[in-house]
N, C-alpha and C positions, 0 to 999 in steps of 0.2 A: 263767426269768429274762430280763429285757429286756437285749439287748446294747447297750452304750453306743456312741454315735457317736464316731468318731475325728476329731480336729482336728489337722491338720499345720501346724506353724510352719515357714516357710522364711525363713532369715536369711542374707543375703550378708555375708561378713566379709572385709575387706581392711585390713591394717595396723591392727588394733584391739586390740593387746595391752593397752592401758590400760583398755579398756572391757569386755573379755571376762569378767573375774571378776565384775563388777557385772551383766553381761548374764545369765550363768548363774545367779547367786544370785537375781536378780529373776524370771527365768523359772521356776526351780524353785519359788520361793515362790508364784508365781501359779498354777502347775499343781496344787500340793498343795491349794489352796483349792477347786479345781474338783471337784465330786462327780458331776456329771451326764455328763461326757465323758471319753474317753481322749485322750491327747495324744502326739504324736511331734514331735521337734524336729530339723529338718534344717538343719545349719549348713554353708554352702557357703564353703569357704576359697578365696578368689579370687586365688591366686598372691601371697600376702603376702610381704614381704621382712623382716618383723620376727618375733617369736616367737608370733604368733597361732596358728599350727597346733600348735605344741608345747603351748600352753595348752589348746586345744580337745581335743587327744588325751588330755591328763591328765584332763580332766573326763569325757570319753567312756568312759574305762576304769572310772570309778566309777559311771557312770549309762548303762545300755544304751539308754535311750530317746533319748539324744543321738546322732544320726547325722551323721557328718562326711563331706562330699564335698569332697575336695581337688582343685582344678582345676590343670591343667598350667601355666596362665598367667592373668594378669588379663584378663578379658574384659568388664569393666565391671559396674555394678550390675544392669542389666537381664539381662545374660548370666548372672550368678550366680543371679538369681531364676529364670530359665528352666531352668538346670541343676537347681536344687532342685525345681522342679515335676515334673521327670522322675522323681524318686525318691519323690515323695509318694504316700501310700496313703489319706489321709484322706477322709472324706465332705465335708469343707470344708478349705480351705487359707488360712492367714493369713500375709501378708507383713509382716515387721517388720524395721526397720533395726537393726544391731548397736549403734548409739549410744543406742538407747532414748529418742530425743527424742519419740517417740510414746508416750503413756502406755498401759501394758498394760491398765489397767482399761477402756479403750474397747473392747477385744476382746469383753468381755461384752455390750456394746451391739451389736457386729457380729453376735455369735451370736444374740442375740434377734431381730434383723431377718432373719437367715438362717432361723431357725425360723418366722418369719412368712411366709416364701415368697420372699424376695429372694435371688437367686442371686449378686449382686454387691453388696457393701457396702464403700464406699470412704470414707476419711477426708478431710474438707475442712479445710484449715488456716485457722483463724480468725486466729491470731496467730503471726507468723513471728519467729524469733530471728536470722535472717541479717542481714547488713548492708544498708544502703540500696540499694546498687547491685544486689545479688542480688534484693532484693524488687522493684525496678523492672523488672529483667530478666525475672523470672517473670511480672509483670503484662503486660509487652509481649508475651512469648511466648504466653500464653494468649489475649490479644486477637487476635494475628496468626494463630495456628493455627485459632482458631474462625472467623475471617473466611475463611480458605482452605478449611476443611472444613465450612462452614455449621453452626457451633455443635455440633460433634460432641463436644467435650471439656468435662466439667464444670470450671468455673473453680476453681483452687486445690485440685484433687484431688491427693492424694499417692499414693505407692507403698504406703502403709500401708492394707491392705484385706483383706477376706475374700472368697474366691470359692468357689462350689460345685464339687463334683467334676466335674460335666459341663462346667463352664467351663474348668477347667485341663486336662482331657483333650482338649477341643477345641483349646486353644492348643498342647498337646503334639503334636497330630496335624498341625499346620501345618508345612510344609517350608521356608518362607522363612528366609533367613539373617539379615537385618537387622531383627530383631523389635523393634518399639516396643510394649512390653507394655501401657502405659497405653491406647494406642489400640486394640490388638487385643482387650483385655478388653471395652472398650465396644463394639467392632465386632461381637462375638458376638451382641449384641442381647438377652441375657438380662436379666431384671428386675433393676433396680439402684436403689440409694438412697445418699445421702451422709450421713455423720455428722460434724458439726463438732467440732473439738478444737483446743486450744492446744498448739503445738509447744514443747517445753521446750529449755533450753540443754543442750549436751553436758556430761556429767559429767567428761570427760577427753578429751585428744587434740584433733585438728582435723579438720574436714570434708575428705573426699577429693574432694569435688565442686568442683574449681576452675573458673575461667571457661572454659577449653578444653573440659573435660568437659561442662559445662552446655550450651555452644554446640553440641557434637557431638550431644548428646541432642536438642536443639531441632531441628537440621537433619534428624536421622533421623526425628523425628516429622512434620515438614512434608513431607519427600519420600516418606515411607511412606504418608501418608494424603491427599495432595492432588496433583491434576494442575494446580493453578493456576499453578505456575511455568512449566510447558510452555505453558499457554494464554497466559501473560503474554508469552512469547517471540513467539507468533503475533500477539498484539495489538500488540506493539512493532513487528514487521515491517510490519503493515498501517498503523500510525500514521505510521511514517517514510516509507512510500511515499506516503501522502496529503499529508504535509507537503512532501515533495520535489516532488510534482506541483503543489501550490498555489504553491510558490516559483517553479517553472518558468513557470507561467502569469503570475505577477507580473513576472518578469524580461522575458518576452516583451512584456507590456503596456507596461512602462517603456521598452523599446527602441523599439518601433514607434510608440507614442503620444507619448512625451515625448523620445525620442531619447537616453535615458540608457543607458549600458552597465552591465553587471553589475559588482559590486565585484571587486577584484583577487585576487592569488594568496593572500594571507593568509586571506581568507574561505574559499577552497577548501580550504586546508590544515586550518583549524580544523574545517570540515565533515567532511573525511575522517577526522581523528583522532576526532571525536565518533562517527562511524559505526563505526569500527573498535573503539572502546571498547564500544559496544552489541553489536557482533558477538561479541566475545570473552566478554562477560558472558552472552550468550545461549548460546554454545557451552559455557560453564561449567555452566549449568543442565542442558543436554542431557547433558553428560558425567556429571553426578551420577546421572542416571537410568540411563545406559548402564553405569556402574560397578556399580550395583546388579544389573542384569541379568547382568553378568559374574560377580558373586559367586554368583548363583543357578546359573548354568551350570556353574561349577567343582564344585559339589556337595560342598564340604568340610563337615565337621560343625561345628555352632555352638560346641561346646566339647569338650575332651578331659579325661578324668578321670585324675588321677595316682594317687590313693589313696582307698580307702573304709574307713570305720570304722563298725561296727555296722549296716551295710547292704551289700547285695551286688549289686543290679541295679536297673535302671530299673523304674518301675511299669508 
């Protein structure tokens, strides 16, 4: 008898008490329709302050295929996904958000492409339901990060994806602390393809990705995969030196040829303030990289597990 391949769902959950019942019902219905594969569901409870964990625990008691990983505190969406990957056993792993804005039927297309030999199958958002500002912010982010990383990132790619076991085991083996998973998965270099889909509206609750969260993720992506900010500092220093040298030559020329003296105190003050502004901006960029090095040196774990249900250890 042929052994069925195992597919692991990894789902980060943070303050989703309004969507958990729909999530479990929809997932269970989807899995029951699948005859060719076995499934496990890893729900990572990311330090919620509502009743999300109580609800998950109730469902897990009835269904042993639901594995609950409760984290000690909220470490963000990427952190929750990373934690779930550590407990996965599947031949492939599918990341789904708890609000189910990504249609589960697309997972069948992911699996088809995986069986065709693609180790990374990611969803590409065709239609976004977020507001105008969020949509523009996403567009700017992808344009900027692709300029800085020489078109490394597929535009409008989402966290909704399937990755082969060798991909997530590679990610699990990495020791860096500030993991930007979208980037790391592409960085592995395994064969990949995108599947377009329309993102649906949330059935309940509100998105936990506020402006601060999105900005933090964007900064993490840029500083994790590009040296361009550091090179910009060097370019800035060289440019200011050249401009200063040209200005000095100009003032010397005006003084000796035309007998005109250099402008007064206000010009000097404005120039000093401008240079100090650039200096502190440059120091900020360098400090961001140094802070990341400091995080690596400390060697603290990326996450701490508070409680496990229906599972006992990392994969």
